[in-house]
C-alpha positions, 0 to 999 in steps of 0.5 A: 500500500502506498500513499500520495508522495511515496516512492517505489522502485519497479523494473529499474525505474523510480515511481512516485504515487499520485494518490493512494494505491494498492496493487496497481502496476507502475508504468502500465497506465499513464492515467494511473496512480504512478508517475515515473521519476527516474532510472534506478539501476539494479544491484549486482546479479552475483547472488551475494549481498550488494557490494560483497567482493567489490574492490577498489578499481585500478587506474584513473578512477575518482579517489575518495578517502574512506574517512570522508565517506564515513564522515558523510554517513555520520553526518546524515544519520546524526539525528535524535530520531535515528539514535533513538531508533538504533537504540530500540532495535539493538540486539543481544548476541545469539549465544546469550539468547540461547542461554535464556531459560525460565528462572535462570539467574543469568537472564538479561534484565529485561527478561527478568522484568518480563518474568516478573509480569508474565509467568509460565502460568500466565502464559498458559492462561492467556494463550491456552489454544496456542500452537505448541511451538509458541513456548514460554521459553521461546517467548523469553528468548524473543524478548531477550533478543531485543534489550530495549523491549521491557528495558530500563529508562534513564529519563524518569519513564516508568519501565514497568508500566511501559513493559505492561502496556507494550505486552498488552498491545502486542498480545492484542495484535497477536490475537487478531493476527493468529487467533482461532476466532472460534465461538465454539471454543471453551475460552473467550476469543481474547485468549485464543491467540497464537493458534496458528504458527503457519499460514492456513493451507500451507506446509513446508514442502508446498511449492509456488507461493509468496516467491514471485520476487525470488526471480533474479530479474527482480532487485529483491531476488538479487538482494535477498536470493531465495533458497531452493528445494533439492529439485531446484524450485524456490522455497515458499515464504508464506506467513510464519510465526506470530507476525505471519512474516511473508515474502523473501524481502521480509525474511532477508532483512529479518535474517540479517538482523538476527544472524548477520546474514540473509542466508540463514532464513532464506535457506531455512524459512521454517525456523520462523515457525519452529524456533524462538524466531516465531515470536522474535519476528513479531518483536522485530516488527514491533520495535522497527519503524516502517517509514514513514510510520514510527515503530509501535514501540516508540508510540507506546513508550512515548518516544514518538511525539505527534506534531501538528500535521500528525494531529490534524490526521488524528494520529495521536497517542493510543492503541488506535495508532498501533492498528494504523501501523500494523494494518492501516490500509485495510482497517483504518480511515473509514467513518466507522470502526472496521470489524478487525480494528474493533476486535483488536480494541476488545482484545486490548481491553481484556489484556490491559485489565489482566495486566493491570494497565490503566486506560486513560479516558482520552486514549484513542483506541480505534482508527476510524477517520484516522489518516495514514502516516506520511512524510510530514509526520514527526516519526518519518525517518528515511532509513535506506541509502540511494544514489544521490543524482545531484550534479557536483561541478567540483568532480571531473565527471560532475557526478555527486559520488554520494548517496542519500537517505530515502523512504523507500526500500533499497538494498542498503540500510542505514542500520547496517554498518558499511552499507553507505560505502557499499552504496557508493561502490555500487552506483559509482563504478569509477570510484576508488576508495582509499582505505588509508585516508 
């Protein structure tokens, strides 16, 4: 889903949305919602991560000191919002995550706080109809992977209260996304969450779904090359886990955040269903922003403060704006509350009551009449590197030899160390980077 002003890359061309659109193919209708803005070269087709294996080129290339590139990267990312986001998405080493267990004295501080709020018995009570893969231990590991979740604050914010509200918010969305939603069950709907660990109708050996972007003709397929079965067919990246993670362009970034390589989960997507990643994928979605949207975590802990433009669109603190973040294109903006949004509200009220989370009288719980986030909002953060096409009269060729931050997905992320240099190497084939200066 795209809103007016959003940019997207499609078949080597950058397009800008003229109005809200979903499912419309750019370049097929001059009267349609997309306007071509310029060329976008594709990443290398060697199946590796962009920039891997690139080396300085001999000859008379344009020489740039590595220190200069690092200084520019630091300048472009030197904002309070970028620092806050990076702190929120920091992760714990997997060797330490694997040692997390209920009651373990060496558990990280945020896990100990979690255990003091949600015990194993609480987990069993709240999710009695869950799939067997959603264990309490997996839940602790998923939270432990992200130290900021249920972590401490040094500015006076109440860490316990924020942790409880984060859990109530997350659990309500769990129940809508993966709940049984069956009236015949012997427990109420709000306690039927985490019933599904794999998308209904899908098994691990099923072919031919959620892998259209695996083609090496697409930049997604080159950036996040899909795993294959023994017969050479691409694996299917259907919904798995509490967030129902789907598509290789989501499995790849999640894999890199968890393991430092895209290959782990592109080759073994079943891990998102069978291991602690089934819940970590949902925590990942909770703490990561989706430009121009802030993260749900920053909404709940108060880091996100709506500006005047946000407020004009009804984007204010409360549970309702988290629904806008997770599925606003479907559930939000109508004159009356969407049925699914109302489900989330009902579940949230039940979880907040159980977790002793007060709901303020003025908290906006729904998202009816709420506009979508856009680039004028206070939470809009450009997190991807793209070629800077500007003209620089001080270089021999006039090229900028720079990359810039954009709000649409590219292979190069500001959250990944070294990606700015990779962006430069990829887009400027005559550049020579001097590592000694």
